[in-house]
C-alpha positions in Angstrom: 145.2 161.2 131.5 141.6 161.5 132.0 139.0 158.9 131.5 135.8 159.9 131.4 132.9 157.9 129.9 135.5 154.9 129.3 133.1 152.9 132.2 129.5 154.1 130.2 131.2 152.9 126.5 132.2 149.4 128.1 128.6 149.3 129.6 127.2 149.7 126.6 129.2 147.0 124.3 128.4 144.6 127.2 124.5 145.5 126.9 124.8 145.1 123.2 126.8 141.5 123.0 124.2 140.6 126.2 121.6 141.4 123.7 122.7 139.8 120.7 123.0 136.3 123.0 119.5 136.7 124.0 118.3 137.3 120.5 120.2 134.5 119.1 118.4 132.4 121.7 114.9 133.8 120.8 115.6 132.3 117.1 116.7 129.2 118.2 113.8 128.5 120.2 111.6 129.5 117.2 113.6 127.1 114.8 113.3 124.3 117.7 109.5 124.9 118.0 109.2 124.4 114.3 111.4 121.5 114.1 108.8 119.9 116.6 106.0 120.7 115.0 107.6 119.2 112.0 108.3 115.9 113.9 104.9 115.8 114.7 103.1 116.4 111.6 105.6 113.2 110.1 104.8 111.1 112.9 100.8 111.8 112.4 101.5 110.9 108.5 103.1 107.8 109.3 100.4 106.8 111.8 97.9 107.2 109.0 99.4 105.6 106.4 99.7 102.6 108.5 96.2 102.5 109.6 95.0 102.5 106.2 97.5 99.8 104.9 96.8 97.9 108.1 92.3 98.4 107.2 93.4 97.2 103.5 95.6 94.1 104.7 93.1 92.6 107.1 89.8 93.2 104.8 91.6 91.2 102.1 89.8 88.2 100.7 91.9 85.4 101.5 88.6 82.9 101.6 90.0 81.3 98.7 93.7 80.5 100.7 92.5 77.1 100.7 92.3 76.6 96.9 95.2 77.0 94.2 97.5 80.1 94.2 96.1 81.7 90.8 92.6 81.5 92.7 94.0 83.3 96.0 96.0 85.6 94.1 92.8 86.5 91.7 90.7 86.5 95.0 93.2 88.9 97.1 93.6 91.0 93.4 89.7 91.5 93.1 89.2 92.5 96.8 92.3 94.9 96.5 90.8 97.2 93.4 88.0 99.1 95.4 90.9 100.5 97.6 92.3 102.9 94.9 92.1 106.7 95.7 93.3 109.2 93.1 95.9 106.5 91.9 97.5 108.5 88.8 99.5 111.6 89.6 102.7 112.4 91.0 104.4 115.1 93.9 100.7 115.8 95.5 99.0 116.7 92.5 96.7 113.0 92.4 93.7 112.4 90.2 92.2 109.3 88.8 89.1 109.3 91.1 88.2 109.2 94.6 87.4 105.4 96.2 83.9 104.6 96.8 84.9 102.1 99.7 83.7 103.7 103.1 86.9 102.5 104.8 88.8 104.7 102.4 86.6 107.6 102.4 86.9 107.6 106.2 90.3 107.4 106.3 90.3 110.4 104.2 88.1 112.5 106.1 90.1 111.4 108.8 93.2 112.9 107.3 91.9 116.4 106.0 89.6 117.0 109.0 90.3 120.7 110.5 91.7 120.7 113.6 92.1 116.9 114.1 93.9 115.8 110.7 97.0 117.2 109.0 97.2 120.8 108.1 96.4 121.7 104.4 95.8 118.1 103.8 92.6 117.6 101.0 90.7 114.5 99.6 93.1 115.2 96.1 96.3 115.3 98.1 96.0 111.9 99.3 96.8 108.7 97.6 96.3 105.3 97.7 97.8 102.9 94.7 97.2 99.4 94.1 99.4 97.7 91.6 98.8 93.9 91.7 101.3 93.1 88.9 103.6 93.4 91.6 103.0 91.4 94.4 100.1 93.6 95.4 102.1 96.4 96.6 100.1 99.0 98.0 101.8 102.7 97.9 100.1 105.3 100.7 100.9 108.6 99.7 99.7 111.6 102.2 100.5 114.9 101.5 99.9 118.0 103.5 101.1 121.7 104.3 101.9 123.9 107.4 101.0 127.3 107.4 104.7 127.9 107.9 105.2 125.4 104.8 106.5 127.1 101.4 105.9 123.6 99.7 103.4 120.6 100.2 105.2 117.6 102.7 104.6 114.1 101.9 105.1 111.1 103.5 105.0 107.5 101.6 104.1 104.3 102.7 105.3 101.1 100.7 103.6 97.3 101.8 102.7 94.8 100.0 99.7 92.3 100.7 99.8 88.6 100.4 
C-alpha cells in the first residue's frame, strides 16, 4: 500500500492544533489585561473614597466635645451638612445639588480629571450622602466607565463620624 501525502496531512493537523493553542493564549492574555485594568480602577476608586471620607472626618467640628452630648452631636451634624454632594438618586444617576465645599469640589475634580482620574467619571456620577440621623453615616459612591465597559461600575464606602 502506498501512503503518499499522509505525512503532509499529519503536519497540517499539527499546525492547526498549534495555531488554536496560540490563539487561546492570546485570548487569555487579553482577558488578563482587562482584569488587571478593572482591578486598578477599583483600587483607585477605593483610595479616592477613603480620601474624601478621611478629609470629612478630619474637618468635623469637635470643639464642643467638652460640652454635653447633644451639643457635640449638633456641632458634628452642622459641620457635616456642607459635604453632601448629589445626595439623591441611585445607580450612578445622582442629583440634588453639588457641594459648595472646596474640599469636595477639589475631590470631584480629581476623580473626574481626564488622564489622572477614573475613566468616564463626571461630577454628577459621584455622590456623598450624609445621614446625621443614623449615627452620622457618610456614604461615598464613585462611578466610572472604562472604554471596554458596557455599563457604569461603582464603588461605595460607608463610614461613620463621631
